[in-house]
N, C-alpha and C positions, 0 to 999 in steps of 0.2 A: 667722494665716490666719482669714478670716471664715468662720463657719459658713454652711451653705446657706440658713438662714432669716434671716440677718443681712445688712446692707449692708456692702460693703467701703468703706474710706475714700475711694477714688477715685470712688465713686458720688455723693459729695456734690454737690448741685445738679443732678444728672442724673436720679436716681431718687427718687421720693417715699418718705420714711422711714416714713410712717404708713398710706398707702392700700394695703390688701391684703385678700384675702378672709378670711372667718372659717372656722374648722374645719380640716380636714386640710391644705388648701393654704395655710394661714396662713404668710406669710413666703416661701413658694416662688414665688408669683406676685407680681411687682413691676410697678409702673406708672411709665412715663416722666413726667418733669415736663412741664407743659403746653407750654412754649416750646421743648422739645428738638427736635433734628433728627437724623435718621439718614442718614449719607452714603450716596450711591448709587454712588460711584466714578466716576473719570474716567481718560482716557488719560494715560499718563506721558510719551509722546513729546514733547508741547509743552514741558513743564517741563524735560525733559532737554536739549532743543535750546536752550532759553533759558539754562540753566546753562552750556552750552558757549560760548554767545555772551558770557557774563559772566565769561570768563577762567577757567572751571573746567578744570582739567587732568584729562583722562580717566585712569582707573585704569591702563590698559595703558601709558600714557606717564609715569606717576608714578615718580620716583626718591626713595625714602625717605631715602637717605643725603644727598642734596643738599638736600631740604626736610623735615627731620624734624619740624618744628612746624606743618606745614600742617593745616588742618581737613578732616576726612573728610566727604564728602557722601553721605548715604544717601537713596534714594528707594524707599519701601515696603519698607524693610529690606535693599535691595540697595546695596552700596557701588559707586558709579558714578564717583567722582573725588574730587579735593581742591581746596581753594581757599586762597589766601594772604591774603585780606582778608574774613574771614567777617562782620565787623560790618557793613560796607557792603553785602555781599550780602544779609544777612538784612533790612536796612532796605529795600532795593529790592524784594525779593520780597514783604515784608509790605505795602508801599505799593501794589504791583500787585494784591494780594488785596483791599485796602480800596477801591480805585477801580473794581473790577469787571473788570479786565483778566484776572485769574486767577480761577478758581472760588472762591467763598467757603467751599467745603467743604475747601479745602486746609489741612493742618495743618503748622505750622512749629515745630520743636523744636530749639533750639540748646543743646547741653551744653558750656559753656565749659571745665569742668574736664577732660572727656575729649576736648576738641577735636573735637566731632561736630556736624553740622547735619543733622537728620533731617526729611525731607519725606514726608508721607503723602497719597495720593490714593485709597486703597482704599475699598471699601464696608464698611458695617456699623459705622462709628465713631459713637458718640453724642456730639453736640455741643450746647452751649447758647450762646445769644447774650449778649454783654456789651457795655455801652456803652464806646466808645473814648475814652481820654484823649489829648489832643494832646501828643505827645512831640517835636514838631519844635522844635529849639533856636532857630530863627529866627522862629518864630511868636509873635505878640503874645498868642495864646491858650494858650501853653505851660502844661501842668499842669492844664488845665481840660477839661471835657467838650467833645467836638466837637459834640454835640447842643446846639442853641440855638433861639432864637425863630423863626428863618427856617424851620427844619424843622417846628416846630409849626404855623406858618402854612400850609405845604404840606400837612400832614396834615389840617388843618381845611378846606382848600380842596377836599379829596376829597369832602366832604359835598355839595358843589354840583354834582358830576358825576353825571349820570344813566347808570348802567351797566346798566340793565335791558335784557335782550335781547342783551347782549354775551356772547361766549364768554370763557373764562378768559384767553386770549392777548390779545384786544382790551382786556379790562378792565385787565390788568396794564400795557398800553401807555398807557392813558388816565390812570390814577391814580398818585399818588406812592407811597403805602403803604409796606409793609414792604420791598419790593424797592428802593424809592428810598432808604431808610435804609441798606440794605446797599451799594448802589452809591456812595453819598456817604461811605462809611467811618464812619458814625455808630455802627453796631453791627457786630460781627463774631462768627463762630462759633468757639468753642474747644472742643477735645475734652479728655478727662481728662489726656492726656499733655502737651499744650501748656500746660494750666493749671499743671502742675508747674513750669514755667519762667516763668510770668507773675506780675506783681505786681497783685493784685486788691483793691480796696477794696470794702467791703460796702455803704456808704451814702455819699451826698454829704457828710454830716457828717464821716465819716472822712477824706474828701478834704480838707475844710477844716482838720481837725486836722493833717493832714500838711503842708499849706501853712504853717500857723502855726509848726509845729515847725521846718520848713526855714528859714523867715524868721528865727526867733529864733537859730538856729544860725549863719546868715550874719552877723547883727548881732554876736554874740559874737566871731566870728572877726575882724570888722572892728575891734571894740574892742580885742582883743588886739594886733592889728597897730598900732593907734594908740598903745597903751601902750608897746610896744617901741620905737616911733619916738621917743616922748617921752623915754624913758630914754637 
């Protein structure tokens, strides 16, 4: 258990480990990281209705004897139903969050071992933005950052747009900016609990190292298969 003046391990990346007042309040007053976001909360009805349309079996209709291995679905800690194809469901919900159909504040946590899929829409969750890696098996960009030169050009194009005299709503509609990166699925917000189930690389170099390791493993497997065929 972390002491009051220390940071808990789950605060990594969310709370600054060094910035704190001197004197009596040292360590007790903590500062959020610059890019962090605190969720404001959203209505659970749309996501519940969406789950029902995606073949979620409601809790009152669930027969545990007939489907003992179904995955439980929780929304803000409330067990609302079960689903028989959680992998496909998680992929669909995550893609809808990345394209802006669902709020980017949505937190998606799948526990494979306990067969649980937890969704959080409540307020007060600290989240931080991360660049998205393309995990679509049919994409030629699979395994690389979604962020590319086209997005850089759009961000640079914002410099040529005169936003003086505009209110915040008009300004957001005219420029690409941060909201454009969110709606294009280039970055997404993850809270501490979702990070526990996510694979995160720290730098682009780490991503390249992962690619090289995966490529060498595939080559070794191909060579083993070739040797067995020769024998």
